[in-house]
Backbone as numpy.savetxt, mean C-alpha at the origin, in Angstrom:
# Nx Ny Nz CAx CAy CAz Cx Cy Cz
-7.97 15.96 1.20 -7.37 14.35 0.26 -6.76 13.89 -0.65
-5.66 13.10 -0.10 -4.66 13.25 -1.02 -4.20 11.75 -1.20
-3.73 11.36 -2.33 -2.98 10.28 -2.70 -1.91 10.35 -2.99
-1.48 8.54 -2.39 -0.02 7.94 -2.78 0.24 6.82 -3.82
0.62 6.66 -5.04 1.27 5.50 -5.65 2.43 5.38 -4.68
2.50 4.19 -4.42 3.67 2.88 -4.19 4.23 2.17 -4.43
5.90 2.13 -4.03 6.13 0.87 -4.78 7.05 -0.04 -3.56
6.80 -0.81 -3.02 7.32 -1.72 -1.87 8.07 -2.51 -1.70
9.21 -2.34 -1.83 10.67 -3.76 -2.53 11.14 -4.48 -1.17
11.09 -5.88 -1.93 12.43 -5.86 -0.74 11.98 -7.95 -0.81
11.93 -8.52 0.75 10.80 -9.81 0.63 8.81 -9.42 0.35
8.47 -9.31 -0.21 7.06 -8.33 0.16 5.95 -8.71 -0.37
6.43 -10.48 -1.17 5.58 -11.37 -2.02 6.20 -12.76 -0.83
4.32 -12.55 -0.80 4.10 -14.35 0.25 4.75 -14.12 1.50
4.44 -13.06 2.19 4.39 -13.54 2.87 3.63 -12.12 4.10
2.07 -12.02 3.29 1.32 -11.76 3.64 0.92 -10.31 3.38
1.63 -9.73 2.84 2.12 -8.05 2.69 0.52 -7.05 2.74
-0.32 -7.98 1.61 -1.49 -7.37 0.99 -2.22 -7.12 1.03
-2.01 -8.60 1.96 -3.68 -8.52 3.77 -3.23 -8.29 4.95
-2.14 -7.64 5.09 -1.62 -7.17 6.20 -1.82 -5.14 5.64
-1.39 -4.76 4.65 -2.02 -3.45 3.84 -3.40 -3.57 4.69
-4.23 -4.64 3.62 -5.52 -3.96 3.49 -5.98 -3.33 5.00
-5.48 -4.55 6.49 -6.60 -4.40 7.56 -6.02 -2.78 7.99
-4.57 -2.89 7.96 -3.92 -1.31 8.23 -5.13 0.13 7.59
-5.39 -0.48 5.49 -6.15 0.49 5.14 -7.05 0.42 6.22
-8.21 -0.21 6.44 -9.33 -0.50 7.31 -9.42 0.21 8.20
-8.52 -0.14 9.13 -8.10 1.58 10.01 -8.29 2.48 10.46
-7.10 2.76 9.45 -6.71 4.34 9.18 -8.02 5.34 8.02
-8.90 4.12 7.54 -9.79 4.72 7.16 -9.37 5.02 5.47
-8.11 4.47 5.02 -8.03 4.76 3.95 -7.72 3.78 2.50
-8.49 4.66 1.62 -9.29 3.34 0.36 -7.95 3.50 -0.77
-7.88 2.99 -1.72 -7.12 2.10 -2.76 -6.97 0.73 -3.37
-6.17 0.64 -3.54 -5.96 -1.32 -4.16 -4.17 -1.01 -3.82
-4.92 -2.07 -3.06 -3.23 -3.35 -3.16 -2.71 -4.29 -4.81
-1.28 -5.15 -5.32 -0.81 -5.57 -6.00 0.37 -6.32 -5.91
0.52 -7.70 -6.70 1.56 -7.91 -6.96 2.16 -7.64 -8.02
3.65 -7.53 -8.22 4.10 -7.05 -9.23 5.30 -8.33 -10.16
5.16 -8.31 -11.11 5.87 -9.02 -11.41 7.65 -9.73 -11.39
7.86 -8.02 -10.81 9.41 -7.99 -10.47 9.24 -8.11 -8.89
8.46 -9.18 -8.92 8.54 -8.82 -7.38 8.02 -8.16 -5.95
7.88 -6.64 -6.44 7.47 -5.48 -5.87 6.48 -6.39 -5.43
5.53 -4.73 -4.30 4.32 -4.87 -4.18 4.58 -3.83 -4.81
2.81 -3.25 -5.08 1.99 -1.71 -5.83 0.60 -1.26 -4.45
1.12 -0.22 -4.48 -0.31 0.38 -4.04 -0.45 1.74 -4.14
-2.27 2.40 -4.09 -2.79 2.88 -4.18 -3.49 3.62 -2.96
-3.10 4.62 -2.44 -3.50 5.30 -1.42 -4.54 6.62 -1.50
-5.98 6.52 -1.20 -6.00 7.79 -1.56 -7.13 7.48 -0.14
-6.66 9.11 0.78 -7.58 9.70 2.49 -7.63 10.84 2.75
-7.27 10.83 3.95 -7.39 11.63 5.10 -5.44 11.85 4.47
-4.99 13.00 3.66 -3.43 13.19 4.39 -3.12 12.57 5.75
-3.26 13.21 7.28 -2.82 12.59 7.81 -2.28 11.24 8.33
-4.00 10.20 7.81 -4.17 8.70 7.48 -3.32 7.90 6.41
-2.85 8.92 4.79 -1.87 8.42 3.81 -0.41 8.64 4.10
0.05 9.37 5.46 0.71 9.23 4.91 1.14 8.22 6.76
0.89 8.41 7.18 0.71 7.44 8.48 0.98 5.95 8.09
0.24 4.96 6.76 0.06 4.06 6.41 0.93 4.11 5.77
1.69 4.98 4.78 2.75 4.90 4.23 4.24 4.50 4.72
4.24 5.16 6.14 4.83 5.36 7.04 5.52 3.35 7.74
3.77 2.64 7.26 4.00 2.15 8.25 4.28 0.65 7.13
3.94 1.01 5.66 5.09 0.09 4.50 6.38 0.29 4.38
7.14 0.93 5.15 8.31 1.06 5.29 9.03 -0.36 6.25
8.29 -1.05 7.15 8.10 -1.76 7.79 7.50 -3.18 7.84
6.47 -2.99 6.95 5.53 -4.20 6.88 5.11 -5.26 7.29
4.12 -6.51 7.45 4.36 -7.66 8.29 5.32 -8.09 8.82
5.50 -8.61 10.15 6.75 -8.90 10.39 7.87 -10.15 9.93
7.13 -10.99 8.68 7.54 -11.20 8.03 8.42 -11.01 7.09
7.84 -9.93 6.20 8.62 -8.87 5.20 9.60 -8.18 6.07
10.71 -8.34 4.37 12.08 -7.44 4.91 11.66 -6.54 3.67
10.95 -5.29 4.27 11.02 -3.39 3.35 12.33 -3.40 3.14
12.67 -3.58 2.05 14.28 -2.41 1.06 14.61 -0.87 0.36
12.65 -0.85 0.63 12.90 0.36 -0.26 11.49 0.99 -0.65
10.56 1.89 -0.11 9.62 2.43 -0.34 9.39 3.30 -1.30
9.34 3.09 -2.45 8.92 4.43 -3.55 7.95 4.79 -3.81
7.70 6.27 -3.23 6.05 6.61 -3.23 6.07 7.74 -4.23
5.01 8.36 -4.90 4.75 9.33 -5.72 3.72 10.40 -6.00
3.32 11.27 -5.68 2.07 11.77 -6.01 1.06 10.79 -7.15
-0.46 10.38 -6.56 -1.52 10.26 -7.75 -3.16 11.20 -7.54
-4.03 11.19 -8.60 -5.25 11.88 -8.73 -5.65 11.07 -7.78
-6.28 12.38 -6.38 -7.72 11.06 -6.03 -8.68 10.76 -6.32
-9.09 9.55 -6.26 -10.23 9.11 -7.27 -11.90 9.09 -5.83
-12.00 8.48 -6.18 -13.20 8.41 -5.12 -13.25 6.77 -4.80
-12.63 6.12 -4.29 -12.38 4.74 -3.95 -13.04 4.49 -3.22
-13.84 2.93 -2.79 -14.80 3.56 -1.71 -14.44 1.73 -0.63
-13.44 1.61 -0.23 -12.78 0.64 0.56 -11.62 0.42 -0.17
-10.89 -0.41 -0.04 -9.61 -1.07 -0.30 -9.55 -2.21 -0.95
-8.82 -2.11 -2.82 -9.02 -3.41 -3.12 -7.92 -3.98 -3.57
-8.11 -5.70 -4.07 -6.63 -6.32 -4.33 -7.06 -6.74 -5.81
-5.85 -6.34 -6.27 -5.72 -6.58 -8.00 -5.30 -7.95 -7.78
-5.33 -8.05 -9.18 -4.26 -8.99 -9.37 -2.89 -8.75 -10.26
-2.03 -10.11 -10.43 -1.50 -8.93 -10.57 -0.70 -8.54 -12.39
-0.20 -7.30 -11.47 -0.31 -6.43 -12.14 1.42 -5.89 -13.37
């Protein structure tokens, strides 16, 4: 199990990015959370098997077809024991 914290920038709010990420995470078996940030970015914590987390991280470079991702910054995080994928309030 690994965990990654992602900051996704570009046109990523108001385009369904969080809902898309939740859907993709379920398909890959990745747990965690996603939220909009006040600076216009989207932040996510991904936890799961290494291959699944890496695959979801790569998908975030494109996002849903309405998004225009300009950058993804990823850093290691402490794996927790989340039991699903949640949507957090603005953070």
